N, CA, C and O atoms as a GROMACS GRO file, in nm:
protein
  312
    1MET      N    1  -0.248   0.960  -1.020
    1MET     CA    2  -0.408   0.964  -0.965
    1MET      C    3  -0.493   0.962  -1.092
    1MET      O    4  -0.605   0.912  -1.099
    2LYS      N    5  -0.423   1.027  -1.201
    2LYS     CA    6  -0.512   1.065  -1.319
    2LYS      C    7  -0.569   0.913  -1.386
    2LYS      O    8  -0.657   0.918  -1.471
    3ILE      N    9  -0.510   0.773  -1.340
    3ILE     CA   10  -0.551   0.662  -1.409
    3ILE      C   11  -0.646   0.577  -1.329
    3ILE      O   12  -0.710   0.482  -1.376
    4LEU      N   13  -0.651   0.622  -1.193
    4LEU     CA   14  -0.743   0.544  -1.092
    4LEU      C   15  -0.890   0.528  -1.135
    4LEU      O   16  -0.953   0.423  -1.122
    5PRO      N   17  -0.944   0.657  -1.193
    5PRO     CA   18  -1.080   0.636  -1.232
    5PRO      C   19  -1.097   0.542  -1.342
    5PRO      O   20  -1.202   0.478  -1.346
    6ALA      N   21  -1.004   0.524  -1.437
    6ALA     CA   22  -1.000   0.399  -1.550
    6ALA      C   23  -0.998   0.288  -1.489
    6ALA      O   24  -1.084   0.201  -1.510
    7ILE      N   25  -0.894   0.274  -1.401
    7ILE     CA   26  -0.815   0.130  -1.352
    7ILE      C   27  -0.989   0.081  -1.248
    7ILE      O   28  -1.045  -0.027  -1.264
    8SER      N   29  -1.030   0.171  -1.171
    8SER     CA   30  -1.142   0.134  -1.081
    8SER      C   31  -1.274   0.088  -1.195
    8SER      O   32  -1.380   0.053  -1.142
    9GLU      N   33  -1.269   0.090  -1.296
    9GLU     CA   34  -1.391   0.042  -1.383
    9GLU      C   35  -1.380  -0.093  -1.405
    9GLU      O   36  -1.475  -0.163  -1.439
   10THR      N   37  -1.256  -0.140  -1.385
   10THR     CA   38  -1.255  -0.316  -1.388
   10THR      C   39  -1.172  -0.382  -1.307
   10THR      O   40  -1.118  -0.488  -1.340
   11ALA      N   41  -1.152  -0.311  -1.171
   11ALA     CA   42  -1.089  -0.369  -1.069
   11ALA      C   43  -1.113  -0.277  -0.970
   11ALA      O   44  -1.163  -0.166  -0.990
   12SER      N   45  -1.068  -0.336  -0.828
   12SER     CA   46  -1.074  -0.305  -0.693
   12SER      C   47  -0.964  -0.212  -0.654
   12SER      O   48  -0.856  -0.258  -0.614
   13VAL      N   49  -0.982  -0.099  -0.662
   13VAL     CA   50  -0.853   0.014  -0.620
   13VAL      C   51  -0.877   0.081  -0.476
   13VAL      O   52  -0.981   0.124  -0.428
   14PHE      N   53  -0.712   0.074  -0.409
   14PHE     CA   54  -0.684   0.129  -0.292
   14PHE      C   55  -0.566   0.234  -0.294
   14PHE      O   56  -0.451   0.204  -0.324
   15SER      N   57  -0.603   0.353  -0.260
   15SER     CA   58  -0.504   0.431  -0.305
   15SER      C   59  -0.482   0.512  -0.161
   15SER      O   60  -0.582   0.542  -0.096
   16TYR      N   61  -0.348   0.548  -0.112
   16TYR     CA   62  -0.322   0.608  -0.019
   16TYR      C   63  -0.186   0.671  -0.018
   16TYR      O   64  -0.093   0.662  -0.098
   17ASN      N   65  -0.204   0.760   0.128
   17ASN     CA   66  -0.074   0.849   0.124
   17ASN      C   67  -0.033   0.779   0.279
   17ASN      O   68  -0.102   0.770   0.381
   18ARG      N   69   0.107   0.735   0.251
   18ARG     CA   70   0.155   0.666   0.407
   18ARG      C   71   0.186   0.801   0.475
   18ARG      O   72   0.209   0.910   0.423
   19PHE      N   73   0.179   0.762   0.625
   19PHE     CA   74   0.188   0.878   0.718
   19PHE      C   75   0.306   0.984   0.734
   19PHE      O   76   0.418   0.954   0.776
   20GLY      N   77   0.274   1.088   0.702
   20GLY     CA   78   0.340   1.211   0.711
   20GLY      C   79   0.378   1.248   0.547
   20GLY      O   80   0.481   1.308   0.515
   21VAL      N   81   0.296   1.208   0.468
   21VAL     CA   82   0.298   1.262   0.331
   21VAL      C   83   0.154   1.284   0.248
   21VAL      O   84   0.063   1.204   0.224
   22ALA      N   85   0.173   1.436   0.211
   22ALA     CA   86   0.063   1.495   0.148
   22ALA      C   87  -0.033   1.531   0.249
   22ALA      O   88  -0.148   1.497   0.220
   23GLY      N   89  -0.017   1.598   0.372
   23GLY     CA   90  -0.098   1.607   0.466
   23GLY      C   91  -0.166   1.511   0.524
   23GLY      O   92  -0.278   1.524   0.574
   24SER      N   93  -0.088   1.393   0.517
   24SER     CA   94  -0.168   1.278   0.639
   24SER      C   95  -0.078   1.299   0.743
   24SER      O   96   0.023   1.369   0.751
   25ASP      N   97  -0.154   1.196   0.852
   25ASP     CA   98  -0.090   1.237   0.990
   25ASP      C   99   0.044   1.220   1.007
   25ASP      O  100   0.095   1.132   0.938
   26LYS      N  101   0.125   1.292   1.094
   26LYS     CA  102   0.275   1.264   1.108
   26LYS      C  103   0.290   1.136   1.165
   26LYS      O  104   0.208   1.104   1.251
   27PRO      N  105   0.388   1.047   1.131
   27PRO     CA  106   0.426   0.925   1.189
   27PRO      C  107   0.435   0.936   1.359
   27PRO      O  108   0.468   1.043   1.410
   28LYS      N  109   0.407   0.825   1.436
   28LYS     CA  110   0.443   0.863   1.584
   28LYS      C  111   0.577   0.747   1.605
   28LYS      O  112   0.626   0.736   1.717
   29GLU      N  113   0.620   0.682   1.515
   29GLU     CA  114   0.722   0.576   1.522
   29GLU      C  115   0.816   0.603   1.427
   29GLU      O  116   0.791   0.674   1.329
   30SER      N  117   0.938   0.545   1.450
   30SER     CA  118   1.047   0.511   1.345
   30SER      C  119   0.994   0.510   1.208
   30SER      O  120   0.887   0.453   1.188
   31GLN      N  121   1.057   0.566   1.110
   31GLN     CA  122   1.010   0.534   0.960
   31GLN      C  123   1.107   0.435   0.912
   31GLN      O  124   1.198   0.473   0.838
   32ASP      N  125   1.100   0.334   0.940
   32ASP     CA  126   1.160   0.204   0.875
   32ASP      C  127   1.067   0.141   0.798
   32ASP      O  128   0.946   0.167   0.804
   33GLY      N  129   1.128   0.039   0.710
   33GLY     CA  130   1.023  -0.054   0.607
   33GLY      C  131   0.915  -0.084   0.672
   33GLY      O  132   0.806  -0.033   0.644
   34LYS      N  133   0.935  -0.182   0.778
   34LYS     CA  134   0.817  -0.234   0.838
   34LYS      C  135   0.720  -0.154   0.885
   34LYS      O  136   0.603  -0.191   0.874
   35SER      N  137   0.750  -0.035   0.944
   35SER     CA  138   0.660   0.080   0.984
   35SER      C  139   0.586   0.131   0.881
   35SER      O  140   0.480   0.188   0.904
   36MET      N  141   0.641   0.115   0.737
   36MET     CA  142   0.566   0.163   0.619
   36MET      C  143   0.478   0.071   0.566
   36MET      O  144   0.384   0.116   0.501
   37VAL      N  145   0.490  -0.066   0.582
   37VAL     CA  146   0.422  -0.164   0.524
   37VAL      C  147   0.333  -0.211   0.598
   37VAL      O  148   0.227  -0.251   0.548
   38ASN      N  149   0.357  -0.217   0.744
   38ASN     CA  150   0.243  -0.282   0.830
   38ASN      C  151   0.111  -0.174   0.826
   38ASN      O  152  -0.002  -0.222   0.812
   39PRO      N  153   0.128  -0.052   0.835
   39PRO     CA  154  -0.012   0.018   0.818
   39PRO      C  155  -0.080   0.018   0.700
   39PRO      O  156  -0.196   0.059   0.697
   40LEU      N  157  -0.010  -0.030   0.582
   40LEU     CA  158  -0.092  -0.036   0.460
   40LEU      C  159  -0.167  -0.177   0.475
   40LEU      O  160  -0.287  -0.193   0.452
   41ARG      N  161  -0.066  -0.289   0.521
   41ARG     CA  162  -0.134  -0.409   0.550
   41ARG      C  163  -0.270  -0.384   0.631
   41ARG      O  164  -0.373  -0.435   0.588
   42GLU      N  165  -0.272  -0.320   0.725
   42GLU     CA  166  -0.374  -0.290   0.827
   42GLU      C  167  -0.473  -0.212   0.744
   42GLU      O  168  -0.587  -0.260   0.744
   43ALA      N  169  -0.454  -0.108   0.676
   43ALA     CA  170  -0.559  -0.086   0.642
   43ALA      C  171  -0.634  -0.141   0.488
   43ALA      O  172  -0.747  -0.111   0.449
   44LEU      N  173  -0.549  -0.215   0.430
   44LEU     CA  174  -0.607  -0.322   0.341
   44LEU      C  175  -0.734  -0.414   0.407
   44LEU      O  176  -0.844  -0.435   0.356
   45THR      N  177  -0.681  -0.464   0.538
   45THR     CA  178  -0.780  -0.538   0.589
   45THR      C  179  -0.898  -0.461   0.660
   45THR      O  180  -1.013  -0.503   0.673
   46THR      N  181  -0.848  -0.344   0.700
   46THR     CA  182  -0.979  -0.243   0.739
   46THR      C  183  -1.112  -0.254   0.669
   46THR      O  184  -1.223  -0.283   0.714
   47VAL      N  185  -1.058  -0.214   0.506
   47VAL     CA  186  -1.138  -0.186   0.418
   47VAL      C  187  -1.206  -0.292   0.370
   47VAL      O  188  -1.312  -0.283   0.309
   48GLY      N  189  -1.146  -0.401   0.398
   48GLY     CA  190  -1.231  -0.530   0.349
   48GLY      C  191  -1.163  -0.604   0.224
   48GLY      O  192  -1.211  -0.707   0.176
   49PHE      N  193  -1.036  -0.538   0.174
   49PHE     CA  194  -0.972  -0.606   0.075
   49PHE      C  195  -0.911  -0.747   0.108
   49PHE      O  196  -0.871  -0.774   0.221
   50GLU      N  197  -0.905  -0.828   0.010
   50GLU     CA  198  -0.858  -0.985   0.046
   50GLU      C  199  -0.766  -1.015  -0.067
   50GLU      O  200  -0.795  -1.005  -0.186
   51PRO      N  201  -0.624  -1.063  -0.004
   51PRO     CA  202  -0.524  -1.111  -0.109
   51PRO      C  203  -0.564  -1.195  -0.181
   51PRO      O  204  -0.646  -1.278  -0.143
   52PRO      N  205  -0.506  -1.193  -0.321
   52PRO     CA  206  -0.389  -1.134  -0.352
   52PRO      C  207  -0.381  -1.000  -0.407
   52PRO      O  208  -0.472  -0.968  -0.483
   53TYR      N  209  -0.298  -0.922  -0.385
   53TYR     CA  210  -0.304  -0.796  -0.390
   53TYR      C  211  -0.200  -0.756  -0.527
   53TYR      O  212  -0.106  -0.834  -0.543
   54LEU      N  213  -0.207  -0.668  -0.602
   54LEU     CA  214  -0.111  -0.630  -0.669
   54LEU      C  215  -0.065  -0.468  -0.641
   54LEU      O  216  -0.128  -0.369  -0.681
   55LEU      N  217   0.029  -0.467  -0.581
   55LEU     CA  218   0.098  -0.380  -0.547
   55LEU      C  219   0.150  -0.275  -0.622
   55LEU      O  220   0.252  -0.316  -0.678
   56VAL      N  221   0.125  -0.155  -0.649
   56VAL     CA  222   0.206  -0.052  -0.746
   56VAL      C  223   0.260   0.069  -0.646
   56VAL      O  224   0.178   0.125  -0.573
   57GLY      N  225   0.368   0.098  -0.645
   57GLY     CA  226   0.445   0.205  -0.575
   57GLY      C  227   0.487   0.284  -0.678
   57GLY      O  228   0.520   0.240  -0.788
   58HIS      N  229   0.487   0.424  -0.641
   58HIS     CA  230   0.558   0.552  -0.711
   58HIS      C  231   0.691   0.557  -0.614
   58HIS      O  232   0.695   0.531  -0.493
   59SER      N  233   0.789   0.593  -0.693
   59SER     CA  234   0.943   0.606  -0.636
   59SER      C  235   0.956   0.520  -0.524
   59SER      O  236   0.948   0.398  -0.543
   60LEU      N  237   0.976   0.574  -0.390
   60LEU     CA  238   1.006   0.515  -0.288
   60LEU      C  239   0.919   0.412  -0.228
   60LEU      O  240   0.954   0.321  -0.152
   61GLY      N  241   0.778   0.443  -0.279
   61GLY     CA  242   0.664   0.359  -0.266
   61GLY      C  243   0.706   0.212  -0.318
   61GLY      O  244   0.688   0.110  -0.254
   62GLY      N  245   0.773   0.220  -0.460
   62GLY     CA  246   0.803   0.089  -0.518
   62GLY      C  247   0.890  -0.008  -0.443
   62GLY      O  248   0.882  -0.130  -0.459
   63LEU      N  249   0.978   0.053  -0.355
   63LEU     CA  250   1.046  -0.026  -0.258
   63LEU      C  251   0.975  -0.078  -0.136
   63LEU      O  252   1.010  -0.189  -0.094
   64TYR      N  253   0.878  -0.012  -0.074
   64TYR     CA  254   0.791  -0.073   0.022
   64TYR      C  255   0.680  -0.162  -0.038
   64TYR      O  256   0.644  -0.254   0.036
   65ALA      N  257   0.634  -0.155  -0.130
   65ALA     CA  258   0.580  -0.270  -0.235
   65ALA      C  259   0.669  -0.395  -0.240
   65ALA      O  260   0.632  -0.507  -0.204
   66ASN      N  261   0.783  -0.366  -0.286
   66ASN     CA  262   0.885  -0.510  -0.294
   66ASN      C  263   0.895  -0.545  -0.124
   66ASN      O  264   0.880  -0.662  -0.088
   67LEU      N  265   0.914  -0.462  -0.044
   67LEU     CA  266   0.947  -0.526   0.094
   67LEU      C  267   0.831  -0.587   0.159
   67LEU      O  268   0.848  -0.678   0.241
   68TYR      N  269   0.676  -0.529   0.118
   68TYR     CA  270   0.568  -0.610   0.127
   68TYR      C  271   0.560  -0.744   0.073
   68TYR      O  272   0.512  -0.836   0.138
   69ALA      N  273   0.609  -0.759  -0.047
   69ALA     CA  274   0.588  -0.876  -0.122
   69ALA      C  275   0.694  -0.982  -0.060
   69ALA      O  276   0.678  -1.104  -0.053
   70ARG      N  277   0.801  -0.912  -0.018
   70ARG     CA  278   0.884  -1.005   0.065
   70ARG      C  279   0.836  -1.067   0.194
   70ARG      O  280   0.848  -1.187   0.215
   71LEU      N  281   0.790  -0.996   0.266
   71LEU     CA  282   0.747  -0.987   0.417
   71LEU      C  283   0.635  -1.092   0.428
   71LEU      O  284   0.626  -1.180   0.513
   72TYR      N  285   0.540  -1.064   0.314
   72TYR     CA  286   0.418  -1.143   0.302
   72TYR      C  287   0.376  -1.219   0.177
   72TYR      O  288   0.264  -1.201   0.128
   73PRO      N  289   0.470  -1.312   0.123
   73PRO     CA  290   0.466  -1.319  -0.005
   73PRO      C  291   0.313  -1.408  -0.053
   73PRO      O  292   0.270  -1.419  -0.168
   74ASN      N  293   0.268  -1.449   0.040
   74ASN     CA  294   0.129  -1.505   0.030
   74ASN      C  295   0.011  -1.417   0.017
   74ASN      O  296  -0.099  -1.468  -0.007
   75GLU      N  297   0.025  -1.292   0.030
   75GLU     CA  298  -0.032  -1.214   0.005
   75GLU      C  299  -0.043  -1.121  -0.122
   75GLU      O  300  -0.130  -1.036  -0.137
   76VAL      N  301   0.050  -1.146  -0.205
   76VAL     CA  302   0.051  -1.078  -0.332
   76VAL      C  303   0.064  -1.155  -0.463
   76VAL      O  304   0.125  -1.262  -0.467
   77GLY      N  305   0.013  -1.104  -0.560
   77GLY     CA  306   0.000  -1.164  -0.695
   77GLY      C  307   0.131  -1.219  -0.733
   77GLY      O  308   0.227  -1.186  -0.663
   78GLU      N  309   0.149  -1.295  -0.831
   78GLU     CA  310   0.270  -1.345  -0.913
   78GLU      C  311   0.255  -1.276  -1.038
   78GLU      O  312   0.337  -1.293  -1.128
   0.00000   0.00000   0.00000
């Protein structure tokens, strides 16, 4: 979180906690990979971000970023 202000000076930044983490709403469905990736995809669309995305995930979030890239390869940067 400490680096977000510096990065946002030169790029658009979107940071979020997935459902059930750090006080966010508890999930309403099972917690598999697709149920993690799809809300992120919807959120990016809702706030008006357009692909390609550079996804950065911490710890387990890195696996979800990888899954996003495999499910939607045309939406991520190379």
